[in-house]
C-alpha positions in Angstrom: 57.8 42.4 19.1 54.4 43.4 19.9 53.8 43.2 16.4 55.2 39.9 16.0 53.1 38.7 18.7 50.1 40.2 18.2 50.8 38.7 14.5 51.3 35.4 16.0 48.2 35.5 18.3 46.0 36.5 15.4 47.2 33.5 13.0 46.9 31.3 15.8 42.9 32.3 16.4 42.2 32.5 12.6 43.7 29.2 12.3 41.8 27.6 15.0 38.6 29.0 13.4 39.7 27.8 10.2 40.0 24.1 11.5 37.0 24.5 13.3 34.8 25.6 10.3 36.4 22.6 7.8 35.5 20.2 10.6 32.0 21.8 10.8 31.9 21.6 6.9 33.4 18.0 6.9 30.6 16.8 9.5 27.7 18.6 7.6 29.0 16.5 4.3 28.9 13.1 6.5 25.7 14.1 7.6 24.1 14.7 4.2 25.7 11.7 2.6 24.4 9.3 5.8 20.7 11.2 4.9 20.8 10.2 1.5 21.8 6.8 1.8 19.5 5.9 5.0 16.8 7.7 2.2 18.0 5.2 -0.4 17.7 2.0 1.7 14.3 2.9 2.5 13.8 3.1 -0.9 15.0 0.0 -1.3 13.2 -1.7 1.6 10.0 -0.3 -0.2 10.9 -2.3 -2.9 10.7 -5.5 -0.8 7.5 -7.8 -0.9 7.7 -9.7 2.0 9.6 -10.5 5.3 12.2 -12.8 3.6 13.0 -10.5 0.9 13.3 -7.6 3.7 16.0 -9.4 5.6 18.0 -10.5 2.2 17.9 -6.6 1.2 18.9 -5.6 4.9 22.0 -8.0 5.1 23.1 -7.1 1.6 22.8 -3.3 2.4 25.0 -4.0 5.6 27.8 -5.9 3.9 27.9 -3.0 1.1 28.2 -0.3 3.7 30.1 -1.8 6.8 32.1 -4.3 5.0 30.5 -7.0 7.2 28.8 -10.2 7.4 25.5 -10.3 9.4 22.8 -12.7 11.1 19.0 -11.4 11.5 17.3 -13.9 14.5 13.9 -13.0 14.4 11.0 -14.1 17.0 8.3 -16.8 16.8 4.9 -17.1 17.2 5.5 -17.3 20.7 7.6 -14.2 21.1 10.6 -16.2 21.5 14.1 -15.9 19.9 14.0 -18.3 17.2 17.2 -20.9 17.6 18.7 -20.2 14.1 18.9 -17.2 12.1 17.4 -16.2 9.4 18.4 -18.4 5.6 19.7 -15.0 4.2 22.0 -14.1 6.9 25.7 -14.6 5.7 27.2 -14.4 9.4 27.5 -18.2 11.1 26.3 -18.1 14.5 27.5 -20.9 17.0 26.2 -21.9 20.2 28.3 -18.9 22.1 26.8 -16.5 20.0 23.3 -17.9 20.3 24.2 -17.2 24.0 24.8 -14.1 23.6 22.1 -13.1 21.2 19.8 -15.0 23.9 21.0 -12.1 26.6 20.8 -9.2 24.3 17.4 -10.3 23.6 16.1 -10.8 27.4 17.8 -7.5 28.5 17.1 -5.5 25.5 20.9 -4.3 25.2 23.8 -4.1 23.0 26.4 -6.7 24.0 29.8 -7.7 22.2 32.5 -5.7 20.6 32.9 -2.6 21.0 30.6 -2.6 24.2 31.1 -2.6 28.4 29.4 -6.0 28.3 30.4 -9.6 26.8 33.1 -7.2 25.1 34.8 -10.7 23.8 32.1 -12.0 21.9 32.2 -12.7 18.2 30.6 -9.6 16.5 28.4 -6.8 17.7 24.8 -7.8 18.8 22.1 -5.4 18.4 18.3 -5.8 19.9 16.0 -4.9 17.0 13.0 -3.0 19.1 10.1 -1.5 17.5 8.2 0.8 20.1 9.1 -1.4 23.1 8.5 -4.7 21.1 10.9 -7.1 20.5 11.2 -8.4 17.1 14.8 -10.0 17.2 18.7 -9.2 17.4 21.1 -7.9 14.8 24.5 -10.2 14.8 26.9 -7.9 12.7 30.7 -8.7 12.1 33.2 -6.7 10.1 35.4 -8.6 7.9 38.7 -6.6 9.4 37.3 -7.2 12.8 37.9 -3.6 13.5 35.3 -1.9 16.1 32.8 0.3 14.3 33.8 4.3 14.7 31.2 6.7 16.4 29.8 7.8 12.8 29.2 4.4 11.8 27.2 3.3 15.2 25.1 6.1 14.6 24.2 5.3 10.8 23.6 1.6 11.9 21.4 2.7 14.5 19.0 4.7 12.0 19.3 1.6 9.6 18.0 -1.0 12.5 14.9 1.3 12.9 13.9 1.3 9.6 14.7 -2.2 9.6 12.6 -2.6 12.7 9.6 -1.0 11.7 9.5 -3.0 8.6 9.7 -6.3 9.9 7.1 -5.2 12.3 4.6 -4.7 9.6 5.6 -7.4 7.9 4.5 -9.7 11.2 1.3 -7.5 11.7 0.2 -8.1 8.0 1.1 -12.1 8.4 -0.8 -12.0 11.6 -3.9 -10.0 10.0 -3.8 -12.7 7.4 -3.4 -15.3 10.0 -6.4 -14.0 11.6 -8.5 -13.8 8.3 -7.7 -17.0 7.6 -9.1 -18.3 10.8 -11.8 -16.4 10.4 -13.3 -17.7 6.9 -12.3 -21.4 8.3 -14.7 -20.7 11.3 -17.2 -19.7 8.9 -16.6 -22.4 6.5 -16.6 -25.0 9.6 -20.2 -23.4 10.7 -21.6 -23.9 7.2 -20.5 -27.4 6.5 -21.4 -28.4 10.2 -25.3 -27.0 9.4 -25.3 -28.6 6.3 -24.4 -32.1 7.7 -27.0 -31.7 10.8 -29.5 -31.4 8.1 -28.3 -33.8 5.8 -28.3 -35.9 8.7 -31.8 -35.1 10.2 -33.5 -36.4 6.8 -32.5 -40.2 7.2 -32.6 -40.4 10.7 -36.5 -38.7 10.6 -37.4 -41.4 8.4 -35.9 -44.0 10.4 -37.7 -42.6 13.7 -41.0 -42.3 11.7 -40.8 -45.8 10.1 -39.9 -47.9 13.2 -42.7 -45.6 15.4 -45.2 -46.9 12.7 -44.0 -50.6 13.1 -44.2 -50.5 16.9 -47.4 -48.7 16.8 -49.1 -51.4 14.8 -47.0 -54.3 15.5 -50.2 -56.4 15.4 -50.6 -55.8 11.7 -51.9 -58.3 9.3 -50.9 -56.1 6.2 -47.2 -57.5 4.8 -47.0 -55.1 2.1 -47.5 -52.4 4.9 -44.9 -53.8 6.9 -42.6 -54.4 3.7 -42.7 -50.5 2.7 -41.7 -49.7 6.3 -38.9 -51.8 6.7 -37.7 -50.8 3.1 -37.9 -46.9 4.2 -35.4 -47.8 6.9 -33.4 -49.9 5.3 -32.6 -46.7 2.3 -32.7 -44.3 5.3 -30.0 -46.7 6.8 -28.4 -46.9 3.8 -28.0 -43.3 2.9 -26.9 -42.3 6.9 -23.6 -44.4 6.3 -23.0 -43.0 3.0 -23.1 -39.5 4.7 -21.0 -41.2 7.5 -18.5 -42.2 5.6 -18.2 -39.0 3.6 
């Protein structure tokens, strides 16, 4: 009896250790797979050339990995949430879903399916946050309408981090380009204004000089001189008129 009991205890302990070892091996394999998939996703994102392609690649990847449709709602220039999702989105967003997205954007918290907030919402809503800067909201809904598992949620968090970083980079690049364009426009404006000012001064100086001569010599008797001054005024006025029209 003692030997049987000892054998049973040892078998039970060895079986438990073997089971835990297999669970760790399985978890390690899943982790390695997810790391590889995140690396592949970062490589795919690296091939995107602009913000539109970033959103398109992200939506396609989420559909492939989670068998789900998704929509990404970005912010506008005033850093407010846009009323409609990006055109590359595959999930249709109605007015109720828009309200949930606005709540998520304002409170910077997840809501919808699988959460404690607005759990009856049609999908899971996650804020796109890059270093405390809100960039938008992701809406994702699995085709089988099941909740994401803990492992899937962890994987999705890694994906969203990469999406947020890339979206922020594209927005910063767009803002930089816009700033450079404004600076160039201001430079051209100053050049044009200086050129116009110079061109306007020439006929105005001619008109002022000729009219002053006529006023100073109002009693002059030489018709040729008066005619020449009046012709100068007429030519300068015509030039001035052309400049104003142009």
